[in-house]
C-alpha positions in Angstrom: 14.4 -27.0 -22.0 11.2 -26.6 -24.0 9.8 -29.8 -22.5 10.7 -28.7 -19.0 8.9 -25.3 -19.6 5.8 -27.1 -21.0 5.8 -29.5 -18.0 6.1 -26.6 -15.5 3.3 -24.7 -17.2 1.1 -27.8 -17.2 1.8 -28.3 -13.5 0.7 -24.7 -12.8 -2.5 -25.2 -14.7 -3.2 -28.5 -12.9 -2.5 -26.8 -9.5 -5.0 -24.1 -10.4 -7.6 -26.6 -11.4 -7.0 -28.6 -8.2 -7.1 -25.5 -6.0 -10.4 -24.4 -7.6 -11.9 -27.9 -6.9 -10.4 -28.0 -3.4 -12.2 -24.9 -2.3 -15.6 -26.4 -3.3 -17.5 -28.9 -1.2 -20.1 -29.0 -4.0 -19.7 -28.9 -7.8 -18.9 -25.5 -9.3 -21.6 -23.2 -10.7 -21.3 -20.8 -13.7 -22.9 -17.5 -14.4 -22.9 -16.1 -17.9 -23.5 -12.8 -19.6 -23.3 -12.2 -23.3 -24.1 -9.7 -26.2 -23.7 -9.7 -30.0 -22.7 -6.8 -32.3 -22.4 -6.4 -36.0 -19.8 -4.1 -37.7 -17.4 -3.7 -40.7 -14.4 -5.6 -39.6 -12.4 -2.7 -38.2 -14.2 -1.4 -35.1 -14.1 -0.9 -31.4 -16.9 -2.0 -29.1 -17.3 -1.3 -25.4 -19.1 -3.9 -23.3 -20.3 -3.6 -19.7 -21.2 -6.6 -17.6 -22.1 -6.9 -13.9 -19.2 -7.9 -11.6 -19.5 -11.2 -9.7 -21.4 -10.8 -6.4 -19.2 -12.4 -3.7 -22.3 -13.3 -1.7 -22.9 -16.1 -4.3 -19.6 -17.9 -3.5 -15.9 -17.9 -4.3 -15.0 -16.9 -7.9 -12.3 -19.4 -9.2 -12.1 -18.6 -12.9 -13.3 -16.0 -15.4 -13.6 -17.0 -19.1 -13.9 -14.4 -21.8 -15.3 -15.9 -24.9 -15.8 -14.4 -28.4 -17.4 -16.1 -31.3 -16.5 -14.3 -34.6 -18.0 -14.6 -38.0 -16.0 -12.6 -40.6 -17.2 -12.3 -44.2 -14.7 -10.8 -46.6 -15.0 -9.7 -50.3 -12.0 -8.6 -52.4 -11.1 -7.7 -55.9 -7.6 -8.2 -57.3 -6.2 -6.7 -60.6 -2.8 -7.5 -62.1 -0.7 -4.4 -62.8 2.0 -6.3 -64.6 2.3 -6.3 -68.4 3.0 -10.0 -68.2 0.6 -12.7 -66.9 1.0 -13.8 -63.2 -0.1 -17.3 -62.3 0.5 -17.4 -58.6 -1.4 -14.6 -57.0 -2.5 -15.3 -53.4 -4.4 -13.1 -51.1 -3.9 -13.4 -47.4 -6.6 -12.0 -45.0 -5.5 -11.0 -41.5 -7.7 -10.6 -38.4 -6.5 -9.2 -35.1 -8.7 -9.1 -31.9 -7.8 -7.4 -28.7 -9.7 -7.2 -25.4 -8.6 -4.5 -22.8 -10.0 -3.6 -19.4 -9.0 -2.1 -16.1 -9.8 -5.6 -14.7 -7.1 -7.3 -16.8 -3.4 -7.2 -16.0 -2.7 -6.8 -19.7 -4.8 -6.8 -22.9 -5.9 -10.2 -24.3 -4.9 -10.6 -28.0 -5.6 -13.1 -30.8 -4.4 -13.1 -34.4 -5.8 -15.2 -37.3 -5.0 -15.4 -41.0 -6.3 -17.3 -44.0 -4.9 -17.5 -47.5 -6.9 -17.6 -50.8 -5.6 -18.5 -54.2 -3.8 -19.3 -56.4 -5.2 -16.9 -59.0 -3.9 -16.8 -62.6 -4.3 -13.3 -64.1 -3.4 -12.2 -67.6 -1.2 -9.2 -68.2 -2.9 -5.8 -67.6 -5.3 -4.7 -70.3 -5.5 -1.1 -69.1 -9.3 -1.4 -68.3 -9.9 -1.1 -64.6 -12.2 -3.6 -62.9 -12.8 -6.0 -65.8 -11.1 -8.5 -68.1 -8.8 -11.5 -67.7 -6.4 -9.5 -65.6 -9.1 -9.0 -62.9 -10.8 -11.3 -60.4 -13.5 -10.6 -57.8 -14.0 -13.1 -54.9 -16.6 -13.3 -52.2 -18.4 -13.5 -50.0 -15.7 -15.6 -48.2 -16.2 -16.8 -44.7 -12.8 -16.2 -43.3 -14.0 -17.0 -39.8 -17.3 -18.9 -39.4 -18.4 -18.9 -35.7 -14.8 -19.0 -34.8 -14.3 -19.4 -31.0 -11.6 -17.4 -29.2 -11.3 -18.2 -25.5 -9.3 -16.5 -22.8 -9.1 -17.7 -19.2 -8.4 -15.3 -16.4 -7.3 -16.8 -13.1 -6.6 -13.5 -11.3 -10.3 -13.0 -10.5 -10.2 -10.3 -7.8 -11.0 -7.3 -10.0 -14.1 -9.1 -11.3 -15.7 -9.3 -7.8 -17.8 -6.8 -5.9 -20.5 -4.2 -6.7 -20.9 -2.4 -10.0 -19.8 -3.3 -13.5 -16.7 -4.3 -15.3 -16.1 -2.7 -18.7 -14.2 -4.1 -21.7 -13.0 -2.4 -24.9 -12.9 -4.9 -27.8 -11.0 -3.9 -30.9 -11.0 -5.6 -34.2 -8.7 -5.1 -37.2 -9.2 -6.8 -40.6 -6.8 -6.3 -43.6 -5.4 -8.1 -46.5 -2.2 -8.4 -48.6 -1.5 -9.8 -52.1 1.5 -12.0 -53.0 2.7 -12.9 -56.4 3.6 -9.4 -57.6 3.9 -6.1 -55.9 2.3 -4.4 -59.0 -1.4 -5.0 -58.3 -4.6 -3.4 -57.1 -6.2 -5.1 -54.2 -9.5 -3.8 -52.7 -11.3 -5.5 -49.8 -14.3 -5.1 -47.6 -15.4 -6.9 -44.4 -18.4 -7.5 -42.4 -18.4 -9.3 -39.0 -20.6 -10.4 -36.2 -19.0 -10.7 -32.8 -20.6 -12.5 -29.8 -18.9 -11.4 -26.6 -19.4 -13.5 -23.5 -18.1 -13.6 -19.9 -18.5 -16.7 -17.8 -17.9 -16.7 -14.1 -17.1 -20.1 -12.5 -17.5 -20.2 -8.8 -17.9 -22.4 -5.7 -21.3 -21.9 -4.1 -21.0 -20.1 -0.8 -21.0 -22.2 2.3 -22.4 -19.6 4.6 -21.7 -19.1 8.3 -24.1 -20.0 11.0 -26.5 -17.2 12.1 -24.0 -16.0 14.7 -22.4 -13.5 12.3 -25.0 -10.8 11.5 -22.7 -8.3 9.7 -19.3 -8.1 8.0 -17.7 -5.1 6.3 -14.3 -4.0 4.9 -13.7 -0.4 4.0 -10.7 1.8 3.0 -9.9 4.2 5.9 -7.0 6.0 4.2 -3.9 5.3 2.1 -2.4 3.1 4.7 -5.3 1.1 6.4 -8.4 -0.9 5.7 -11.0 -1.1 8.5 -12.6 -4.5 8.9 -15.5 -5.2 11.3 -18.0 -7.9 12.0 -20.7 -8.5 14.7 -21.9 -11.8 16.1 -24.7 -13.2 18.2 -25.4 -16.5 19.8 -21.7 -17.5 19.7 -20.8 -21.1 20.4 -18.2 -22.2 22.8 -14.8 -23.4 21.5 -14.9 -21.8 18.1 -12.4 -19.4 16.5 -12.6 -16.8 13.8 -9.8 -16.3 11.2 -9.6 -13.2 9.1 -8.3 -14.2 5.6 -7.1 -12.1 2.7 -6.6 -12.7 -1.0 -5.3 -10.6 -3.9 -6.3 -12.9 -6.7 -9.6 -14.4 -5.6 -8.2 -17.9 -5.4 -5.6 -18.1 -2.7 -6.6 -16.9 0.8 -4.0 -16.5 3.5 -4.5 -15.9 7.3 -4.3 -12.3 8.5 -5.3 -12.6 12.2 -7.2 -15.0 14.5 -9.8 -14.2 17.1 -11.3 -16.2 20.0 -14.6 -15.2 21.6 -14.6 -14.4 25.3 -15.7 -17.3 27.4 -19.4 -17.5 27.9 -20.0 -14.6 25.5 -23.3 -14.6 23.5 -22.5 -11.5 21.3 -19.3 -10.0 20.1 -18.0 -7.1 18.1 -14.7 -7.5 16.2 -12.5 -5.1 14.4 -9.2 -5.2 12.7 -7.1 -2.5 11.0 -5.3 -4.1 8.0 -2.1 -2.2 7.2 -1.8 -1.7 3.4 1.4 -3.2 2.1 3.5 -1.8 -0.8 2.7 -5.0 -2.8 -1.0 -4.3 -2.4 -0.8 -1.1 -4.6 -3.3 -1.2 -7.5 -4.9 -4.5 -6.5 -8.4 -5.5 -5.3 -8.1 -7.1 -1.9 -10.6 -9.7 -0.8 -11.4 -10.4 2.8 -13.5 -13.2 4.4 -14.0 -14.7 7.8 -13.3 -18.4 8.4 -15.3 -19.8 11.2 -13.6 -22.9 12.8 -15.8 -25.1 15.0 -14.6 -27.1 18.0 -14.6 -30.3 15.8 -12.4 -28.6 13.1 -15.3 -27.9 10.7 -14.7 -24.7 8.8 -17.2 -22.4 7.1 -16.7 -19.1 5.3 -18.4 -15.7 5.2 -19.3 -13.9 2.0 -16.3 -12.0 0.6 -15.8 -8.3 0.9 -13.8 -6.5 -1.8 -11.6 -3.3 -1.4 -10.1 -1.7 -4.5 -6.7 0.0 -4.0 -5.8 2.7 -6.5 -2.6 2.1 -8.4 0.2 4.6 -8.2 1.0 5.1 -11.9 4.5 5.7 -13.1 3.5 7.0 -16.6 5.4 4.3 -18.4 4.1 2.4 -21.4 4.2 -1.3 -21.5 5.3 -3.4 -24.5 4.2 -7.1 -24.9 5.4 -9.5 -26.0 8.9 -8.3 -25.4 11.1 -9.8 -26.7 9.0 -10.0 -29.9 9.1 -12.2 -33.0 6.1 -10.8 -34.9 3.3 -8.5 -33.9 3.8 -6.6 -30.6 1.5 -4.2 -28.7 2.2 -1.0 -27.0 0.0 -0.3 -24.0 -0.4 3.4 -23.4 -3.0 3.4 -20.6 -5.6 0.9 -19.2 -8.4 3.5 -18.9 -7.7 6.8 -20.6 -7.6 7.0 -24.3 -5.3 9.4 -26.1 -3.7 10.4 -29.4 -0.2 8.9 -29.4 2.8 9.2 -31.7 5.1 6.1 -31.5 8.6 6.3 -32.9 11.0 3.4 -33.3 14.7 4.3 -33.0 17.9 2.2 -33.4 20.2 2.1 -30.4 22.4 4.7 -32.2 19.4 7.1 -32.1 18.4 6.9 -35.8 14.6 7.3 -36.4 13.4 4.2 -38.3 9.6 4.5 -38.4 6.8 6.6 -36.9 3.2 5.5 -36.1 0.1 7.5 -35.1 -2.6 6.0 -33.0 -5.7 8.1 -32.3 -8.2 7.7 -29.4 -6.2 4.6 -28.4 -5.4 2.6 -25.3 -3.0 0.4 -27.3 -1.1 0.4 -30.6 0.3 -2.5 -32.6 3.7 -2.7 -34.3 4.5 -5.5 -36.8 8.0 -5.7 -35.4 9.0 -9.0 -36.8 8.2 -8.1 -40.4 9.3 -4.5 -40.4 12.6 -4.6 -38.5 15.6 -6.8 -38.3 16.5 -8.8 -35.2 18.1 -6.6 -32.6 17.5 -4.0 -29.8 15.4 -0.9 -30.5 14.1 2.1 -28.5 10.3 2.8 -28.5 9.3 6.4 -27.8 5.6 7.1 -27.1 4.4 10.7 -27.1 0.9 11.8 -26.1 0.1 14.5 -28.6 -2.4 16.2 -26.3 -0.6 16.2 -22.9 3.0 16.0 -24.1 3.4 13.0 -21.8 6.4 11.0 -23.0 7.7 7.5 -22.3 10.7 5.5 -23.7 11.0 1.7 -23.4 13.4 -0.9 -24.9 12.1 -3.5 -27.5 14.0 -6.6 -28.4 13.2 -8.3 -31.7 14.2 -11.9 -32.0 
């Protein structure tokens, strides 16, 4: 079964790669924006980059790249009366990228172990002696590359900017004895980069002089274009996409015989499945000999109808899992974990947060749990089921 799943996943990726190439009559181009910040290992950054201009071409792929250098220092002191010869220190690093342009936050976890350290029994003198060790600076991550690929590109296209929240968390834990004193400090440098891969635009002939798509109301999008010097025996096809890669036909239009100019309009009825998406429209011009060219893309963002529910991912979970409170609005949240019988097992507090992390695999046994999230400011409440495998 695992091999079948892997084969299916590989097939999907190959299909995506093929589709991106099939749209392009010329090699793909890339457009890159980046920035670098320095902090103390536990921080939140907000990055804003320009959206992709559809006039440049068809956006086929968005890559979000981070390059992380994490320097860690720690001191460890044995609290046991007896010597301990197998102390290890494990340093953990979690990275999370969230944005309204992402279907769900992008996460990455990394860890590295240091040791073994042999420490004598406690001498009662803090910060010195054979029962104490100080280590660092240690390059836990040295220009470590973390890459995410986004194939649903629609929300990255259009005018304006796309904003990302990038959260880092660095912490450590000692093994060998629970009776110890561990102090750590971190410094990091994060380079954040967004790369747009696109097919250069094959523009229409000069007969199309304007093309627009605008939201009329909750149920319709108004699409218009004007032409001049129309050729005989050509057709126009209005196409729509909700992911920026796959365009489907909406309607076809044939110019009036002998017409030199034309004015076209279409009222697109918004479908229930369009809710919360960015819809992309373009005109496909089909010549008499079958040659096809495409107009620049027009993007229309449809507001999502929220249901106030939190999201938990991954679910089922084996280790660390995230609770998504809201994609855009931060809040102070109290998250409670209950057994199916209603017993409160643990409570967490997340301040000024879009998401919260629960180390489900290490803190709870395998089974079914209920997660209750309460917004401390608005009293908004949501309950979801969590399965731990």
